[in-house]
C-alpha positions in Angstrom: -25.5 63.0 -94.5 -29.2 63.3 -93.7 -28.7 60.9 -90.8 -25.7 62.9 -89.6 -27.6 66.2 -89.8 -30.4 64.7 -87.8 -28.1 63.5 -85.0 -26.3 66.8 -84.9 -29.7 68.7 -84.8 -30.9 66.4 -82.0 -27.7 67.0 -80.1 -28.0 70.7 -80.4 -31.6 70.7 -79.3 -31.1 68.3 -76.4 -28.0 70.4 -75.3 -29.9 73.7 -75.5 -32.8 72.2 -73.5 -30.3 70.7 -71.0 -28.5 74.0 -70.5 -31.8 75.8 -69.9 -32.9 73.1 -67.5 -29.6 73.0 -65.7 -29.5 76.8 -65.5 -33.0 76.8 -64.1 -32.1 73.9 -61.7 -29.0 75.6 -60.3 -30.9 78.9 -60.0 -33.8 77.1 -58.3 -31.4 75.4 -55.9 -30.0 78.8 -55.0 -33.6 80.1 -54.5 -34.4 77.2 -52.2 -31.2 77.7 -50.3 -32.0 81.3 -49.6 -35.6 80.3 -48.5 -34.8 77.3 -46.3 -31.1 77.8 -45.5 -28.1 75.4 -46.1 -29.2 73.1 -43.3 -32.7 72.9 -44.8 -31.1 72.0 -48.1 -29.0 69.4 -46.4 -32.2 67.8 -45.1 -33.8 68.0 -48.6 -30.7 66.4 -50.2 -31.0 63.5 -47.7 -34.7 63.0 -48.7 -33.7 63.2 -52.3 -31.0 60.5 -51.8 -33.7 58.1 -50.6 -36.0 59.2 -53.4 -33.2 58.6 -56.0 -32.8 55.1 -54.7 -36.5 54.4 -55.1 -36.5 55.9 -58.6 -33.7 53.6 -59.6 -35.6 50.6 -58.3 -38.8 51.8 -60.0 -37.3 52.3 -63.5 -35.6 48.9 -63.2 -33.6 49.4 -66.4 -36.7 50.0 -68.5 -35.3 53.3 -70.0 -32.2 51.6 -71.4 -34.2 48.6 -72.5 -36.7 50.8 -74.5 -33.9 52.8 -76.0 -31.9 49.7 -77.2 -34.9 47.7 -78.3 -36.6 50.6 -80.2 -33.2 51.4 -81.9 -32.6 47.8 -82.9 -36.1 47.3 -84.2 -36.0 50.7 -86.0 -32.7 49.6 -87.7 -34.6 46.7 -89.2 -37.4 49.0 -90.5 -40.1 47.6 -88.2 -42.4 49.1 -85.6 -41.6 48.8 -81.9 -45.2 49.5 -80.7 -45.7 46.1 -79.0 -42.2 46.1 -77.5 -42.7 49.5 -75.9 -46.0 48.5 -74.6 -44.3 45.6 -72.9 -41.6 47.9 -71.5 -44.4 50.2 -70.1 -46.2 47.4 -68.4 -42.9 46.2 -66.9 -42.0 49.6 -65.5 -45.6 50.1 -64.2 -45.6 46.8 -62.3 -42.2 47.3 -60.7 -42.7 51.0 -59.9 -46.1 50.4 -58.3 -44.6 47.8 -56.0 -41.8 50.1 -55.0 -44.1 53.0 -54.5 -46.3 50.9 -52.2 -43.3 49.8 -50.2 -42.1 53.3 -49.8 -45.6 54.4 -48.6 -45.6 51.7 -46.0 -42.0 52.0 -44.7 -41.6 55.8 -44.9 -41.9 56.3 -41.1 -39.2 53.7 -40.5 -36.9 55.2 -43.3 -37.4 58.7 -42.0 -36.5 57.7 -38.4 -33.7 55.2 -39.0 -32.1 56.4 -42.2 -32.6 60.2 -42.3 -32.7 60.6 -38.5 -35.7 62.9 -38.8 -39.2 61.3 -38.3 -40.9 64.4 -39.8 -39.4 63.6 -43.2 -41.9 60.7 -43.4 -44.5 62.9 -45.1 -42.0 64.0 -47.8 -41.3 60.3 -48.6 -45.0 59.5 -48.8 -45.7 62.3 -51.2 -42.7 61.3 -53.4 -43.9 57.7 -53.4 -46.9 58.7 -55.4 -44.7 60.0 -58.3 -42.8 56.7 -58.8 -45.1 55.0 -61.4 -45.2 58.2 -63.4 -41.4 58.7 -63.3 -40.8 55.1 -64.4 -43.2 55.2 -67.3 -41.9 58.6 -68.4 -38.4 57.2 -68.4 -39.5 54.3 -70.6 -41.2 56.7 -73.1 -38.1 58.9 -73.0 -36.0 55.9 -74.2 -38.4 55.4 -77.1 -38.3 59.0 -78.1 -34.5 59.1 -78.0 -34.3 56.0 -80.2 -36.9 57.1 -82.8 -35.9 60.7 -83.4 -38.5 62.5 -81.3 -35.9 64.3 -79.2 -37.1 67.8 -80.1 -40.7 67.0 -79.2 -39.8 65.4 -75.9 -37.5 68.3 -75.0 -40.7 70.4 -74.9 -42.2 68.0 -72.4 -39.1 68.3 -70.2 -39.2 72.1 -70.3 -42.9 72.0 -69.4 -42.2 69.7 -66.5 -39.5 72.0 -65.1 -41.7 75.1 -65.4 -44.7 73.3 -63.8 -42.5 72.2 -60.9 -41.1 75.6 -60.2 -44.5 77.3 -60.3 -46.1 74.7 -58.0 -43.2 74.7 -55.5 -43.2 78.6 -55.3 -46.9 78.6 -54.6 -46.6 75.8 -52.0 -43.7 77.5 -50.3 -45.8 80.6 -49.6 -48.2 78.5 -47.5 -45.8 76.1 -45.8 -42.5 77.9 -45.4 -43.5 79.8 -42.2 -43.9 76.4 -40.4 -40.3 75.4 -40.7 -37.8 73.5 -43.0 -39.6 70.2 -42.8 -42.8 71.8 -44.2 -40.8 73.6 -46.7 -39.4 70.3 -47.9 -43.0 69.0 -48.2 -43.8 72.0 -50.4 -40.9 71.2 -52.7 -41.7 67.4 -53.1 -45.4 68.2 -53.7 -44.4 70.4 -56.6 -42.0 67.6 -57.9 -44.8 65.0 -57.7 -47.3 67.2 -59.4 -44.8 68.0 -62.2 -44.1 64.2 -62.8 -47.8 63.5 -63.2 -48.3 66.3 -65.6 -45.1 65.4 -67.5 -46.2 61.8 -68.0 -49.6 62.9 -69.2 -48.0 65.1 -71.9 -45.5 62.4 -72.8 -48.3 59.9 -73.3 -50.0 62.2 -75.7 -46.7 62.6 -77.6 -46.3 58.8 -77.7 -49.8 58.4 -79.2 -48.8 60.9 -81.9 -45.5 59.1 -82.5 -47.2 55.7 -83.0 -49.1 57.1 -86.0 -45.8 57.4 -87.8 -45.2 53.7 -87.5 -48.7 52.6 -88.8 -47.4 51.5 -92.2 -44.5 49.5 -90.7 -44.7 45.8 -89.8 -44.9 45.3 -86.0 -42.1 43.2 -84.6 -43.3 40.7 -81.9 -41.5 41.5 -78.6 -39.6 38.9 -76.7 -39.6 39.1 -72.9 -36.1 37.7 -72.8 -34.8 40.7 -74.9 -36.3 43.1 -72.5 -34.9 41.3 -69.4 -31.5 40.7 -71.0 -31.0 44.5 -71.3 -33.0 45.7 -68.3 -31.9 43.3 -65.5 -28.1 43.9 -65.7 -28.7 47.7 -65.8 -31.3 47.4 -63.0 -29.1 45.2 -60.8 -26.1 47.5 -61.3 -27.9 50.8 -60.9 -30.0 49.6 -57.9 -27.0 48.1 -56.1 -25.1 51.3 -56.8 -28.0 53.4 -55.7 -28.3 51.5 -52.4 -24.6 52.1 -51.7 -24.8 55.7 -52.8 -27.8 56.3 -50.5 -25.9 54.6 -47.6 -22.9 56.8 -48.4 -24.9 60.0 -48.6 -26.8 59.3 -45.4 -23.4 58.5 -43.7 -21.8 61.7 -44.8 -23.5 64.2 -42.4 -23.1 61.6 -39.6 -19.4 61.3 -40.4 -19.0 65.1 -40.3 -20.7 65.1 -36.9 -18.3 62.5 -35.6 -15.4 64.7 -36.7 -16.6 67.4 -34.3 -19.2 69.4 -36.2 -22.7 70.0 -34.9 -25.7 68.5 -36.8 -26.5 71.8 -38.4 -22.9 72.4 -39.5 -22.8 68.9 -40.9 -26.0 69.4 -43.0 -24.7 72.8 -44.1 -21.3 71.3 -45.3 -23.2 68.5 -47.1 -25.6 71.0 -48.6 -22.9 73.3 -50.0 -21.0 70.5 -51.7 -24.1 68.6 -53.2 -26.5 71.5 -53.8 -24.0 74.1 -55.0 -20.5 73.0 -55.9 -21.2 69.7 -57.7 -24.1 71.2 -59.8 -21.7 74.0 -60.9 -19.0 71.5 -61.8 -21.4 69.4 -63.8 -23.2 72.3 -65.4 -21.2 72.3 -68.7 -21.6 68.5 -68.9 -25.1 69.1 -70.2 -23.6 68.8 -73.7 -21.9 65.5 -72.9 -25.1 64.2 -71.3 -26.9 64.9 -74.5 -24.3 63.2 -76.6 -24.1 60.2 -74.2 -27.9 59.9 -74.4 -28.0 60.0 -78.2 -25.0 57.9 -78.8 -26.6 54.8 -77.1 -29.2 54.2 -79.9 -26.6 55.1 -82.6 -24.0 52.7 -81.2 -26.8 50.0 -80.7 -27.7 50.3 -84.4 -24.1 50.1 -85.6 -23.5 47.2 -83.2 -26.5 45.4 -84.5 -25.2 45.8 -88.1 -21.7 44.8 -87.1 -20.1 48.1 -88.3 -16.9 48.0 -86.3 -15.1 50.6 -88.3 -17.8 53.2 -87.7 -18.0 52.3 -84.0 -14.2 52.8 -83.6 -14.3 56.2 -85.5 -17.2 57.4 -83.4 -15.7 56.4 -80.1 -12.4 58.1 -81.0 -14.1 61.3 -82.1 -16.3 61.5 -79.0 -13.5 60.8 -76.5 -11.1 63.3 -78.1 -13.8 66.1 -78.2 -14.9 65.2 -74.6 -11.4 65.5 -73.2 -10.6 68.8 -75.0 -14.0 70.2 -73.8 -13.5 69.0 -70.3 -10.0 70.5 -70.0 -11.3 73.9 -70.9 -14.2 73.6 -68.4 -11.8 72.6 -65.7 -9.6 75.6 -66.3 -12.6 77.9 -66.1 -13.7 76.3 -62.8 -10.3 76.8 -61.3 -9.4 80.3 -62.5 -12.8 81.8 -62.1 -13.7 80.0 -58.8 -14.1 83.3 -57.0 -16.5 84.8 -59.5 -18.5 81.6 -59.8 -18.9 81.4 -56.0 -20.3 84.9 -56.0 -22.7 84.0 -58.8 -24.1 81.0 -56.8 -24.3 83.1 -53.7 -21.9 81.2 -51.4 -18.3 82.3 -51.0 -17.4 79.1 -49.1 -17.8 77.2 -52.3 -14.8 78.9 -53.9 -12.3 76.6 -52.2 -14.2 73.4 -53.2 -14.5 74.6 -56.8 -10.8 75.0 -57.1 -10.0 71.7 -55.4 -12.5 69.7 -57.4 -11.8 71.4 -60.8 -9.0 68.9 -61.6 -11.5 66.1 -61.4 -13.7 67.5 -64.1 -11.9 65.9 -67.1 -12.2 62.5 -65.4 -15.9 63.0 -64.6 -16.8 64.2 -68.1 -14.8 61.5 -70.0 -16.4 58.8 -67.8 -19.9 60.0 -68.9 -18.9 59.6 -72.6 -17.3 56.2 -72.0 -20.4 55.0 -70.1 -22.7 56.0 -72.9 -20.6 54.2 -75.5 -20.4 51.0 -73.4 -24.2 51.0 -72.9 -24.7 51.3 -76.6 -22.4 48.4 -77.3 -24.3 46.0 -75.0 -21.6 46.2 -72.2 -24.1 47.1 -69.5 -23.1 44.1 -67.4 -19.5 45.3 -67.1 -20.7 48.9 -66.3 -22.8 47.3 -63.5 -19.8 45.5 -62.0 -17.7 48.7 -62.1 -20.3 50.9 -60.6 -20.8 48.4 -57.7 -17.1 48.2 -57.0 -16.9 52.0 -57.0 -19.8 52.5 -54.7 -18.8 49.8 -52.3 -15.4 51.4 -52.0 -16.9 54.8 -51.3 -19.1 53.5 -48.5 -16.0 52.0 -46.8 -14.0 55.1 -47.2 -16.8 57.3 -45.9 -17.1 55.1 -42.8 -13.3 55.2 -42.0 -12.1 58.6 -43.3 -14.9 61.1 -42.6 -14.9 60.9 -38.8 -11.2 61.6 -38.8 -10.6 63.9 -41.8 -14.1 65.5 -42.2 -14.4 67.6 -45.5 -10.8 66.8 -46.6 -11.5 63.2 -46.4 -14.7 63.5 -48.5 -12.8 65.4 -51.2 -10.2 62.6 -51.2 -13.1 60.1 -51.6 -14.5 61.9 -54.5 -11.2 61.7 -56.3 -10.6 58.1 -55.6 -14.1 57.1 -56.6 -14.1 58.9 -60.0 -10.5 57.8 -60.9 -11.2 54.1 -60.2 -14.5 54.1 -62.0 -13.0 55.8 -65.0 -10.0 53.4 -65.1 -12.3 50.3 -65.0 -14.7 51.7 -67.7 -11.9 52.8 -70.0 -10.1 49.5 -69.7 -13.3 47.8 -70.8 -13.8 50.2 -73.7 -10.3 49.5 -75.0 -11.2 45.8 -75.2 -14.2 46.4 -77.4 -13.0 49.4 -79.4 -9.7 50.6 -81.0 -8.9 53.9 -79.4 -6.1 56.0 -80.7 -4.9 59.1 -78.9 -2.4 61.8 -79.9 -0.7 62.7 -76.6 0.5 66.0 -77.9 -2.8 67.2 -79.4 -5.1 65.7 -76.8 -3.2 65.7 -73.5 -0.5 68.3 -73.8 -1.6 71.2 -75.9 -5.2 71.6 -74.6 -4.2 72.1 -70.9 -1.6 74.7 -72.0 -4.2 76.5 -74.2 -6.8 76.4 -71.5 -4.4 77.8 -68.8 -3.2 80.6 -71.1 -6.8 81.6 -72.1 -7.9 81.9 -68.5 -4.7 83.3 -67.1 -5.0 86.3 -69.4 -7.9 87.5 -67.1 -6.0 87.2 -63.8 -5.2 91.0 -63.7 -8.9 91.7 -64.0 -10.0 89.3 -61.3 -10.4 92.0 -58.5 -12.8 93.9 -60.8 -14.7 90.7 -61.7 -15.5 89.8 -58.0 -19.1 90.7 -57.2 -20.1 91.4 -60.8 -22.0 88.5 -62.2 -22.5 89.8 -65.7 -18.9 90.8 -66.3 -17.7 87.4 -64.9 -20.0 85.6 -67.4 -18.6 87.8 -70.2 -15.0 87.1 -69.2 -15.7 83.3 -69.1 -17.2 83.5 -72.5 -14.2 85.4 -73.8 -11.8 82.9 -72.3 -13.8 80.1 -74.1 -13.4 81.9 -77.4 -9.7 82.4 -76.8 -9.3 78.7 -75.9 -11.0 77.5 -79.1 -8.9 79.9 -81.1 -5.6 78.7 -79.5 -6.7 75.1 -80.2 -7.1 75.9 -83.9 -3.8 77.8 -84.1 -1.9 75.0 -82.4 -3.7 72.4 -84.5 -5.1 70.7 -81.5 -8.5 71.2 -83.0 -8.4 70.7 -86.8 -11.7 71.9 -88.2 -11.3 70.1 -91.6 -10.3 66.8 -89.9 -13.2 67.2 -87.5 -15.6 67.7 -90.4 -14.3 64.6 -92.2 -14.5 62.5 -88.9 -18.1 63.5 -88.4 -19.0 62.5 -91.9 -17.2 59.2 -91.7 -18.2 58.1 -88.2 -21.7 59.3 -87.9 
């Protein structure tokens, strides 16, 4: 019970911090959009696509490795100090090499990939942050595995606040010189926040190590680190390469369909800087669970506790699906109000169209977290590569012909295929039992009814952000109530499942 309470507490804390950070992130994106425009945000998103690729190469699977190794060593009652030191050295070596390569080749990348030579300065600034990002990721895995989630959450909040303050100050000086200089201001703030965040995380790690002084220190094996890190690194890096290619091709595909470069960047900016962050906003809870379930599943897998693994997997998937269906209904019915909140009425259409994809996206997050905890990272790697390669091919052939409609179709195909492959693998390593009536039939009906009750008031909600937020919260309460009334969500059964599975 103590262990269960700790997991639930960590989930609540991580979720609360995630919601705060997600709220701040979405709000900050809206602030940046107003400052530099949708075309400027499009350019910034392209720079971030390249940066995301470099971050993936720099971390090189070290975060997952530190999480798994620390969890497995902790399950044996030993100290993971030497193992984490090995993970830190590994991430530092790889990230320094990637950062140096990014510094050298940034002019070529800016000209050939982003199609904007002025973006070279942004890439050079971001290259300096890579070693700090990689080592922070490694320490994050250790904190997750050893129960320091509340402490590290404070570090994450500090990083977000530091970044915003730095970016706002930098924008005051560089914004008048154009969108490229505005991007430089943003990435400068990001780099500074990563350095400050790592410094604080390193202090927290020194404190955490004191807790392990009395424990015997387990000697690390390089093979254990590479066995976990390399499959994750190969899969994530290959997927990142393909995703970067895909994202760089998207604006060019829009241009080929007849749009100007500014229109193409604007369309790309609306979808990736506004619509997708809103769709993924509620998934903060699932991201927290998926993060925390990796060490928990790793411990159970190391002990061979198949019964507990199956119970946990069933519970997580059922709750995820019920939660995702409710979120999808809110996205669809309240699309107009949400588009007003984010300050772009063009996003209403995309919110409605992509709302039906939310259950698939959310369930895939949970499935991926379970698989990673059960040492199935190689299969996740293969599935992600297949998914990304298919996306690149579809972007190349469909976007020049079908423009935005083609891209929406690609998003659906990508998520559905990835989810199918991941779920198929999960069914091979876990026993999943679903009640069609309670999980796939009743929740959609309850969600639709709870949101449809507010249709008559939609004309009054438009333009009023506070009332829209209150209406969404009321719809959520009605949805949960209907789930309990229809026995789709059995509170006593849920309580017993939590006790038995976690």
